[in-house]
C-alpha positions as a Markdown table, in Angstrom:
| # | Residue | x | y | z |
|---|---|---|---|---|
| 1 | Unk | 0.0 | 0.0 | 0.0 |
| 2 | Unk | 2.5 | 2.6 | 1.1 |
| 3 | Unk | 5.3 | 3.9 | -1.0 |
| 4 | Unk | 7.4 | 5.0 | 1.9 |
| 5 | Unk | 7.1 | 7.4 | 4.8 |
| 6 | Unk | 3.7 | 9.0 | 4.4 |
| 7 | Unk | 4.8 | 12.2 | 6.0 |
| 8 | Unk | 7.8 | 12.7 | 3.6 |
| 9 | Unk | 7.0 | 14.9 | 0.6 |
| 10 | Unk | 7.0 | 13.1 | -2.8 |
| 11 | Unk | 10.4 | 14.1 | -4.3 |
| 12 | Unk | 9.4 | 12.9 | -7.8 |
| 13 | Unk | 10.0 | 15.9 | -10.1 |
| 14 | Unk | 7.1 | 16.9 | -12.4 |
| 15 | Unk | 7.4 | 19.1 | -15.4 |
| 16 | Unk | 5.8 | 22.5 | -15.3 |
| 17 | Unk | 3.4 | 21.4 | -18.0 |
| 18 | Unk | 2.3 | 18.3 | -16.0 |
| 19 | Unk | 1.8 | 20.4 | -12.8 |
| 20 | Unk | -0.4 | 22.8 | -14.8 |
| 21 | Unk | -2.3 | 20.0 | -16.4 |
| 22 | Unk | -3.0 | 18.3 | -13.0 |
| 23 | Unk | -4.1 | 21.6 | -11.5 |
| 24 | Unk | -6.1 | 22.8 | -14.5 |
| 25 | Unk | -9.2 | 20.9 | -13.5 |
| 26 | Unk | -11.0 | 22.3 | -10.4 |
| 27 | Unk | -12.2 | 19.0 | -9.1 |
| 28 | Unk | -8.6 | 17.7 | -9.1 |
| 29 | Unk | -7.6 | 20.9 | -7.2 |
| 30 | Unk | -10.3 | 20.2 | -4.7 |
| 31 | Unk | -9.2 | 16.6 | -4.3 |
| 32 | Unk | -5.6 | 17.8 | -3.7 |
| 33 | Unk | -6.8 | 20.5 | -1.3 |
| 34 | Unk | -8.7 | 17.9 | 0.7 |
| 35 | Unk | -5.7 | 15.6 | 0.8 |
| 36 | Unk | -3.3 | 18.4 | 1.7 |
| 37 | Unk | -5.5 | 19.7 | 4.6 |
| 38 | Unk | -6.5 | 16.3 | 6.0 |
| 39 | Unk | -5.1 | 15.3 | 9.4 |
| 40 | Unk | -3.6 | 12.1 | 7.9 |
| 41 | Unk | -2.5 | 11.0 | 4.4 |
| 42 | Unk | -4.8 | 8.0 | 4.2 |
| 43 | Unk | -8.6 | 8.3 | 4.3 |
| 44 | Unk | -11.8 | 6.7 | 3.0 |
| 45 | Unk | -12.9 | 7.6 | -0.5 |
| 46 | Unk | -16.3 | 8.7 | 0.8 |
| 47 | Unk | -14.7 | 11.6 | 2.6 |
| 48 | Unk | -13.3 | 12.9 | -0.7 |
| 49 | Unk | -16.6 | 12.3 | -2.4 |
| 50 | Unk | -18.4 | 14.2 | 0.3 |
| 51 | Unk | -16.0 | 17.1 | -0.1 |
| 52 | Unk | -16.5 | 17.2 | -3.9 |
| 53 | Unk | -20.3 | 17.0 | -3.5 |
| 54 | Unk | -20.1 | 20.0 | -1.1 |
| 55 | Unk | -18.0 | 22.0 | -3.5 |
| 56 | Unk | -20.2 | 21.1 | -6.5 |
| 57 | Unk | -23.3 | 22.2 | -4.5 |
| 58 | Unk | -21.7 | 25.5 | -3.6 |
| 59 | Unk | -20.6 | 26.2 | -7.2 |
| 60 | Unk | -23.8 | 25.0 | -9.0 |
| 61 | Unk | -26.5 | 25.4 | -6.4 |
| 62 | Unk | -27.3 | 21.7 | -6.7 |
| 63 | Unk | -25.9 | 18.6 | -5.3 |
| 64 | Unk | -24.6 | 16.0 | -7.8 |
| 65 | Unk | -25.2 | 12.3 | -7.2 |
| 66 | Unk | -22.7 | 10.4 | -5.1 |
| 67 | Unk | -22.5 | 7.7 | -7.8 |
| 68 | Unk | -21.5 | 10.2 | -10.4 |
| 69 | Unk | -18.8 | 11.7 | -8.2 |
| 70 | Unk | -17.5 | 8.3 | -7.2 |
| 71 | Unk | -17.3 | 7.4 | -10.9 |
| 72 | Unk | -15.4 | 10.6 | -11.7 |
| 73 | Unk | -13.0 | 10.0 | -8.8 |
| 74 | Unk | -12.3 | 6.4 | -9.7 |
| 75 | Unk | -12.2 | 6.7 | -13.5 |
| 76 | Unk | -10.9 | 10.2 | -14.2 |
| 77 | Unk | -9.1 | 12.0 | -11.4 |
| 78 | Unk | -7.9 | 9.0 | -9.4 |
| 79 | Unk | -6.0 | 7.4 | -12.2 |
| 80 | Unk | -4.5 | 10.8 | -13.2 |
| 81 | Unk | -3.3 | 11.5 | -9.7 |
| 82 | Unk | -2.1 | 7.9 | -9.3 |
| 83 | Unk | -0.1 | 7.9 | -12.5 |
| 84 | Unk | 2.0 | 10.9 | -11.4 |
| 85 | Unk | 2.5 | 9.5 | -7.9 |
| 86 | Unk | 0.3 | 11.9 | -5.9 |
| 87 | Unk | -2.2 | 9.3 | -4.7 |
| 88 | Unk | -2.6 | 5.6 | -4.5 |
| 89 | Unk | -6.2 | 4.4 | -4.3 |
| 90 | Unk | -7.8 | 1.1 | -3.7 |
| 91 | Unk | -11.3 | 0.7 | -5.2 |
| 92 | Unk | -12.0 | -2.5 | -3.3 |
| 93 | Unk | -11.0 | -1.2 | 0.1 |
| 94 | Unk | -12.4 | 2.3 | -0.7 |
| 95 | Unk | -9.4 | 4.3 | 0.5 |
| 96 | Unk | -7.0 | 6.9 | -0.8 |
| 97 | Unk | -3.4 | 7.5 | 0.3 |
| 98 | Unk | -1.9 | 10.9 | -0.5 |
| 99 | Unk | 1.8 | 11.4 | -1.2 |
| 100 | Unk | 2.6 | 15.2 | -0.9 |
| 101 | Unk | 4.6 | 16.8 | -3.6 |
| 102 | Unk | 6.4 | 20.1 | -3.1 |
| 103 | Unk | 5.8 | 21.3 | -6.7 |
| 104 | Unk | 2.1 | 20.6 | -6.6 |
| 105 | Unk | 1.6 | 22.0 | -3.2 |
| 106 | Unk | 3.5 | 25.2 | -4.0 |
| 107 | Unk | 1.5 | 25.7 | -7.2 |
| 108 | Unk | -1.7 | 25.0 | -5.4 |
| 109 | Unk | -0.9 | 27.6 | -2.8 |
| 110 | Unk | -0.3 | 30.2 | -5.5 |
| 111 | Unk | -3.7 | 29.3 | -7.1 |
| 112 | Unk | -5.3 | 29.5 | -3.6 |
| 113 | Unk | -4.0 | 33.1 | -3.2 |
| 114 | Unk | -5.1 | 34.0 | -6.8 |
| 115 | Unk | -8.6 | 32.7 | -6.1 |
| 116 | Unk | -8.7 | 34.6 | -2.8 |
| 117 | Unk | -7.8 | 37.9 | -4.6 |
| 118 | Unk | -10.4 | 37.4 | -7.4 |
């Protein structure tokens, strides 16, 4: 399950283009914000899905279905984040493990500040 010390930042270097691609989609940013701010690096998928549902409800004034968000997490965002080494997820066990990456977290902090200013 684990790729090493879960508190150690992921030192895998990502290209600028890949960092921007990962963070270009707001749902992925929200998944990464949730992971970054969670008290541990491993948590049940339903917590991430609930976070996404709350964000979607806030943005769109309607709450999307849990099945839809679970499908998007497992088939779109999860594989993308897993491929670049930011998360490992287990569909059967319904958990996600987050591997912090300095490049992603720095870029996400810049985006957070930009969104606060707008």
